[in-house]
C-alpha positions, 0 to 999 in steps of 0.5 A: 731277105727281102730288099724292098730298096730294089723297088726304088727303080720304079721311080726313075724316070725311064721307061724300062729299068730292072735290077737285082742283088746276087752273093758270090754263091749265086744267091738272088738276094732279091730282083725287080723288074723284068729281069729277063728283058734284053737291053743294051750294055753300053760300057758294062760290056767292058767287064766281059770283054775283059774277062774274056781277055784274062781266060785268054790269058790263063789259056796262054793264047796272050800275055798281059804285058806283051804288046798290044795297041799303040806303040810301047802299049801292052794288053794291060796298058789296054784294060787299065785304059792307060795305052794313050788312046783317045776315047773314041778314035785310034789315035795316041793322045799320051805316052802309055802308062802316063795317064788314065784316057778311058778309051773305047778304041782301046778295048776295040784293039784289045779285041783286035788282038785276041782275035788275032792270037786265037783265030776266033772273032772276038765276039765268038771267043767271048760266048765261048770263054765266058758266056757259054760257060756261066749260061748267059744265054741271052747275051750277045756281042756283035760289034765293039767289045767297048759298048755293043753287048746286050744283056738280061739282068738275070744273065748279068748276075750270073757274071756277077756272081762268078767275078765273086767267086770265080769258077772260070779264072784263077781266084789270083787272076780276078783279084789282079782285075780288082787290084789298081793298075798304075797307081796315082795315076789321074784322069777324066771318069766319063760323066763325073769329071777329073779325078785324081788319083783316077783308079782303075783294075783291068777292065773294072773301075775301082771307087776308092776314094772317088767323088763324085761317084755313081756308087753309093756315099756308104759304097767301101772303097773297095768296090769296083764295077762299070757304068754305061752310057745306056743307064746300066751298072754293076758294081761289087761291093766286097765289103757287103759281100754282093753285087747289084746290077741295074739295067734301063733303056734311058741313056746315062744323065742327071737323072742317073747322077742324082737317083743312082747313089741313093739307090745304091745306098738303099741297097747297102742299107738293106744288106746291113739289115 
């Protein structure tokens, strides 16, 4: 299968862009652009960090419902952006479980919690738990588990294949990660305003019926993934049996709001063939 739709990234108003589509079995259906170029992931770092947290859970280092973060909050709250922590500040703005407050601070506290539980710095734990086993040799995290990852399209498609057909985790754990946590919780989806509900899994945003949204109008409600402020995204659409990665070096803004949904719809149309 040749995905001509991937060439649409050439029309994006960005200096550099690369994209690829991968099946659950790791089959690369198409790629375009410098797929070996290292890009800042921004918040596409979060699904990687979440996956490492789930490895820590399966290894018995942590429990999903043990206390972590602010008073009354748990690991699950931190992963699902319901700890009550502010966006980029380590201060509490709501009781745990009440609102979907997208929080970089929450993921930083999650990383600290795992580092203490495992006695391994979180960046190193991520490398040992996720990056190395998946052969993600061009990916690194030096800094915040919320936003400081650097990677390539080649590496992120390895992760996207893993999430679709887990080898590092029990499939039931990954199914939990793509299931809505604290259903009915409303909040702001960064860049897209208030959403009611603002559905989220464990480290993965879930599309459901959100509008507006960064995925396509033809994306299934089961689509999940993440986008980053560095102009990056990863979506996995179980209905399409495929995942798409696009990395750029231009900050998210109106340009992305305009071109990403049409791009995704074109990719999905190609997949339906």
